[in-house]
N, C-alpha and C positions, 0 to 999 in steps of 0.2 A: 893933937888927941884926934883920935879916928872918930870917924864918923859911922852910921850903922842906921839898915831901914829896916821894917816888919811888914812882910805880906802876910794878910790874912785870906784864908780860904774857907766857904763854908759850902760844904757841899749836903749831899744829901741826910747822912744819917749825923753829921760831927761838922764842929768849926775847927781850925787849926790855923795855928799864928807860927811862922818862921823870923826869925831873927838873921839879916844875912848881911856878910860886910860887901863893900862896894865890889868887890872882883865876882859876887854871885856865891861866896862860899855859904853854907849854911851853917850857922854856929849854936845855933838849938832852935826847937821847936816843940811844940805841947799841942794836943789834940783833947776836946771836950766833947760829948755825945748829946746830941739835942735832941730832943722830943720830936714824935711824929703821932698824929693821929689819922687812922684809916676809919672814918664812921660809918660807912659804907662801899661798896665795890664803885672803884674807881674814884673815888674821894680822897684826896692825902693833902692834910693841913698840918702847920706849925705855927709856931710863937716867935713875933719879932723880939717880945721881951725874953724870951728865953733863949733866943739867939745870941743878942748882944748880953746879956748875962756870960753867954758861955765863952763867949770871943773877949770879955775882961778877963777871965782868966787862963785862958789861955797866954793871952798878951804878958799879963802878969808872971806868968810861971815861965816863960822864955829869958824875960827880964833876971827872974829870981836866978836860974839855971846858970847866967853867962855872968851874973855879979858887974853886967856891962851897964852904968850909971844911966838915968832916963834923959838926961841933958845930951846923950850921944847919939839918940835916936832922932835922925831928921826928919825924917820921912815914914808914911803908914799909906797902904791902898790897901783896898776891899776887892777881894772876886765874889760872887755868889751863883748860885741855880740862878736859873730864870723864874722866880717863884713870884707872885703877886700878892704885895706887900698894903692893907689896907687900914687906914688911919682915919678920926676921925679932927675936925677943927682945933681939936686941941692939942693933937699929935699920940691921943690914944687909943690901942687898939680898938678896930670893929669884927663884927663877927662875921666869919663867911662859911657858916653852917646854921641847919635847922636848929639845932639845940640850943641858939644864943650865947653860945660861949665865945666872948669877946676876946679870951686870951689867944685863941685858935684863929689866926687874923690873919695867914698867912695860906694862900692856895698854891700849894706845890707846883715846881716844873710838869711831874709827871702825871699827875691828876688830869686825868680823863673826864671829868665831869660835863666839858660843854662840848660833846660830839655834834650834838645837832646843832648847836650854835655854829659850830665851823664849820658844818655843810651849809649851811642858809648863807652864811658868808660867801663859800666857795662858789656857790650857784649864782652870786654876781656878777660874777667875772670881772670886778675891780680893776682898777690900772696897777693899784699896788701890789695885786697879789702876782705880777711877772717878777717881782725880787724876794719872791718866798717859791721860785719852784714850781708857781702855777698854783698852789693851792696854801692856804693855812694849815697848820697844825693843832690841835686842842691842847700843846702844849703853849703854845703864845699866849699873848695878854689881851688879845680885842676879843676873841672868844671866852674869856674868862670875864671879861669886862660885862660883856652883852650877858653871859648868864646871872652876874651878882644885879644886874639890873632888874632881869626878868622875873628872877626865884627870891632875892632878898631884898625888895624895894625901900624896906625900914635901913638897911646896912647903906645903901644905895644914896639913900636921903640925905643921911647924917655923915657921909665921906666925905673926909678934905683932904686927903691925900691918896694918890693909889700912885704906887714908887713897884721898879721892880728892885729885886731884894737889897743887889749890888747899890743901889740910888739909895735905898733906905739907910742903909748902913754911913754911906760917907755924908746923908743929911742928919741922920745922929750923932756923928762925929763931929760935924763941922757947923748945924744950924742952918746949912747955906743949900736950900733946895736945887738943886741942879742934876740934870740926866745926862747919863753916859749916852755918846754917840753911840756905844755898843749896844748895850740894853734895849736902846728906843730904836734901833736900825734894823735888830735881831729878830725884834721879839713884838714891837710896837706899830710896822709897818712906817715908821718915819723915813722920809726920802734924804739921804743923807747926802746924795751925789748933787743936792738942786742947789744952787747956791751959792753963798761963802758958807752958809752953814745948817744948811738943809731944810727941810719944812715939814709940816706937819699935814699931809692932805683932807682938811678939813670937810671938803664934800664927800669923803669916804667916811669918815665917821658919822654924819649927818644921815649918809643911806644906809647905815645900819642901825641907825636909831642911838648915836651915843656921842650926839653932837654936846651934848650937858658935859661929857667927860672934861671939858676946859674951863667948866666954870671955877669961880674962885680959888684959882688955882691947885686945883686936883690934879693935874696934869699941866705943867709947866712948857713955857718954848726955850730958856735956858738949857742948851744943849751943847755939853763941851766934848772935846776928843780924850780918850784915855788915857791917863796920866798929866793930863794937865792940873796945875795947881789950882787949889778949891779954896783953902785958905787953912789957919792952923786950926788943931783940937781947941774945941771950948772947953772950959774951966774944969764942967763938970765930966765929960767927954774923959779928960786927960788924966780925971783922978778917978776915974771906972776902968780906964787901961793903965794906969800908973804909968803914963807918961807925964810931958810937960806941954804947956800951949804952945812954944816954941817948935813944935812937931808939926810938919806941912802933910795936909791929906791930898792924893792925888786923885782926879776920877776915877770909879772904878771900873767893871769888868765883868761879864759873865764867867764863869769857872773854865769851861773849857778853852775860852779865848784867852783865857790867864797860859793854860798849857800851853798855845800855840806858839803865843810869845817867849814863853820857858824855852821849849823847844827846839825854835829855827833860828835863833841865832846862831845856834851850831853850825847852818849850812856857811857861815862866812868868817869860822872859826880862821880861816889863812889866806881872806881875801881883803884887803887893805882897802878896796875900790868898792864891798857891799853891791855886788853886781844883783838887782833885783829879779833879773832875769832866772837866776838858780832857783829860786824862790817855786817857781812853775812845776818845778821835775818833784818836789817835795810833799809830802802828805804829814801833819801833824794828826797824829793819834791820840786822843787823852781817854784814857780808857778809866772805869769806876762802874757803878750801878748801871751806869748807860756809856754807850761809845759817841765819841764827839772828832768827825772827822774833819780839819780844816785842810783849805787849802787855797793860796792867795795869787791872783792874776793881776797884770798891768792892764788888761781891760777887760772888761764885763763879760763873762761866761754865763749865758742862761741854759739851764738843765732843768728838763720838767721833772718834777719830784723831788727835788735838791734842792734846799734851800739857798737863798741867795737869786744874784749875787747883791752883797751888801757893800758899800763903799765906806772903806775906813772904819771896816767894824772890829779891825784886829788890827793888822797893818797899816800904818798910816799910809794912806795915799794910794793903797792897791784894794784891788777887790776880794773880798772875801766867800769864798763857796763851802758853804758847811753840810756835809752829810753824816746821819747818826744812825745810833741802833737803839730805839725804846729799852732792850732788855739785852744787856751785855754782860757784864758778871752776876749781875740779879739772874741773867738764864743759866748760868751756868752752876752758882749757886740755887737754884730752884731743881735741878737735874740732880744735886744730890740731896738735895733734903725731901726730896717727894719720892726716896728711894726705899724702900721697906728695910734697906741694909743699915738706913741713916743714923738711927741711934744707936748701934753697935759701933759705925765708923765714928762717931761721936766721942763716945766711950773710950775706943780704942787711942783715939789720938790724942786726949787728955792725958791718959795713964804714961803714954811715952813722949810726951812732952813734943809734939809735931803738929803740922797741921793736916787737917784731912786733904788736903792739895799731897803731899807728900806722902801720905799710905796711898793714896790713887796713883798716884805716879809710881810709885813702888811697886803696886798689882799689875800696871799696865808693862812696866819691864818685864816681870817675872813670864806675864803672859806672851809678852814677845820671845824670849829664849825658849820659854813649853815648846812655843809653835817652831822653833826655828826660822823665824822671821829676819829678814834683814833690816828693815823700818818698822817701827813704830806704826805708821800710818794706817797699815793696811790688817791693822784688826779690825778697823771699824768699815770695813767693805761692806755689810749687811748693816750698819745701823745709820741712816738719818736723820739728823734734826734740822727741823726750821725753826729758829729760836724766836720769832717774833711772837712772845705772848702777850704782850700790849698792844700789837701793830707795829707795823714797819713804818719808822720815819725815813728814810732813803733807802734803795731810790726809787721807789713806788708812793711813799707818801699816802700810805693807806693805813687807817687809825683800826678798821674793823679784820685786817688778818690775824691770825693767831697761829698760835707755837703749834708744831707736829713732830713726834717721833713716831720714825719709820722702824721695825724691825725689830721689839723687845719681847720677851720671853717671859716665862713665870720665875724664871732664874732669880731669888732674892738678895743671891750673896754679891761681896763685896766686888765679884769678877763681871757680872751684870752693871753693878754700880759703875765701877771703872769707865767700862767701855762707852756707858751713856756719857758718862763725863766728857770724855776725850772726845765723843760724836759731836756732843753741845759745843766744845772747846774748836771744834772743825765747823760745826755752824756758824758761830760768832765769826770766825776768820773768813767764811765764802760771804757772808752781806759784808763786811769789809770788802771784799775783792768782787762785792758786784756792785758797791760804791767806788772804788776804782774804777771798774770799768765803764759806768758812767760817764764819770768825769773825762777820762781820757778819749772817749768816742766823742767827745763834747770840744775838744779844745787844751785840756792840759797832758802833761808828758809827765806823769809821775811813774820813777823808777824806785824811788826809798821812801820809807816812810819812819819819820819821826816819833818815838812812841813813850810813852809814861804811864803811871796808872799802877794799881793795885796788880794786874795780870800779869805784867813786867818783871815781878818777883818769882814767877813760875817759869821754868826753863821750858816745860810743853808748852807751856800759851805762846812764849816767844817763836820756839821754832817752830811749832805751828802755823803760826802768824806769817813768818816767811815763806815757808814751806805753798800755802793753800792761796797765799797772794802771789807769790812768785818777786816780792818785793825784797828789798834787802833794808832791814831793820837798824835804826840809830837810837838808842838808847842816851840821856844827858847825862854831863857829868856831874849835874847837882839829880838825884833819882826824883827830888819832890819839886818838880816842872811845874807844876800851879801855884805853887808858892813862891816859886822865885819867879814868874809871869807878874805876880801883885806887888811882889819887891823892885821888879823893873820898874812898874807903875810907880811904884815911891820913891825910888832914884831918882828919875825924869821928874817928877814935882817937886822935890827937895833941892834941884838945880845939880845934881852930883856929875850927870851927862846931860849933855846939850838937846836930846832929843829920844824917841824912842828907840831907831837903829842903833844909834852907839852903846844905848842899855841894853838889848839886847846881844849886841855882837861881844862887850866888855862884861858882862854877865852870865852869858851860855857858852855851852860848851859839850864836847863829842865824851862820851863814854863807851860802851858797847859795842860792837856791831855785829850781827848774829846774819849770816848770809843764807839763801835758801840752798837746800839739798836736792840739786838736779833729778835722782834716783827717785825722787816723789814726785815729779812734774805731771809724769802722765797719768797717774792715778788721782793726784788732785784736780786734774780735769776733768777725769769722768765724775769724782763725785759732787762737783762745781756744777757739772750739767743736771745732775742727779737735783741739786739743791734747788735751781731753779724753777726745775721740774715741778717740785713741792708745791711752790706759788702757784705756779697755773692750775694744778690740779686742784687747789684749794679754791680757784675762785671758779672752777668749772662745779662745783661742787657748789659755790654759793649760789650760782646761777640757778642750777638744779632745786633748789630749797627757796629761792627767793621770795614766790608767792605764798609763804608758809609763815 
C-alpha cells in the first residue's frame, strides 16, 4: 500500500491543498478563496474560522478527486502568510478592529496599521534588530502586538493566545500549542541561534511594553523546528479535514519559506553528497502578491535593510537571508487595472477566453514588429516604474516609499496600457536585481534564481526577470513549489524521509531553464540606473517637504 502526504498553503487570497506521493508528484490540488476585509487604508483583516473552513474544503476535495483512502495519508503540514491570529482563553476569535467584529481576528501580513509602533521600536536600537536587517517592518508581529495593546486594550486583556497563522493551523489540528522556529525567528524576534533551542529576549519585550505577552501561555516557549512531528490530528480536526487520527502533523512554516524548500532541493538533483556551499550561489524567488527572495549561507551574513540572518528558519542548520517586495504581482495587476483601458481589456479577454496578460503580451509583440525592433525590451526606454506602492521591504526597509510611474501620456488605448504593464514587470525585476546586488555585495555569490509563483506562467515575466537580473532562472519540476514545501515537511513528520535535506532532494527537481539574453544587457543596465535614481529622487522630494 502506497503512502501519501498533504501540503496546505494559505496565501493572501486563498487556501490550497495538494496531495503528493513521496517522490514529490502532485496528484491533486484544490483551491478555495478566503475572505479579506479592508475597513480603512492600511488595515487588512481575515478570519481564522473562515480560513480553517476553506482548508477543510480543499483537503476533502483532493481526496475526492484522487479516490485515495484517508488511511493512506500519513502526514500533513501547513504553510501560511505571516499574519497575526488573536484568540481568547477558550480559543474563540477576538476582534482586531474598532467595530468589535470578532470574526475578523487576523491582522494580515500586508496590514501596515502599525507604522508608528514600528518606528518607535526601531528607534530603540535593540540587540534583536541586528537579526532583521537593522529595523523591523510593520509586517512583523511585535509592532502589530504593540498596536493591539495600545489601540484595542479590551482585546488585549481578553486575549488567550497570539499566534502566527501557520502556528494557529497546527494548534487547530493537533490541540498542541507549539511554535514554528520559522515563524518566531523571522517575525517575532526569537533568537533561534542561542542555546540548543533558542530563546525569547524578554528584556526586549519588556523594553517595548509587551512583557505581559508571555503571561498565561499567550505566547509559549515550546518552539520546534519545521517538519518536526507534533502529534496526530485530533478527532474533530480529522473529521473536518476528511482524514484519520493516524495522520501525523508537522511543524509549519511561512508560505514563502515553504516555497524555498520546494525550490532549492533541485540544486542537489545530481549531487548525492548534498554540498551545502552550492546553496550560497542560489536564490529562491517565491512570487505572488508580494515577492520573497530567500538565500541561505553557512555563516551569518548581516545586510542592512534586508531581513535576517535567521538561523535554521528555512533550511536546517543554515542562516537565512530574506529579501522581499511588498508589491510585486499586485503592482503588475495595479498597473493594468488602474488604466483607462482596463474595462475594455477585461471584456475582450473574457470574450476571447484568454487572460489579460496574453492580450497585453500580444500587443507588445505587435508593437515590436511594427517598430522593427529586434528586442522587446527597448519598447519601454521612455517609461520607468518604481513599483513600491506600499513601501520598500528590501533592500531599503522603507515603509514610506511609494510608487512612481514616469513617462505616461494621455493615450488611453491598449498600446499605452501594454507599455505601462511591461515597464512595471521590468520595475519588479529591477527590484529583485537591487536585492541580489545588496546580497552579493555582502558575501553571497548568487548566479542562479529558482523561481515559482503565478508570474512564472507568463513568458514575458520570465524572460524579463532573467534579462533584467542577468541570472539564469530555473523553474521547478513541480510548479506548485510552495505546496511541495509543505508536503516535504509532512513527509518528514511522518518519517517517510529521515530529515528535511533528504526530503528536499527526494521530492524536488528541475524543470524549465531560462537564460538571460546578452543582447539586452547594456539596455537593462541603463534602465536599472534610472530605476535606482527614482528612489533617490523621491527621497530628495520627501526631504524638501519634510516640514509640512
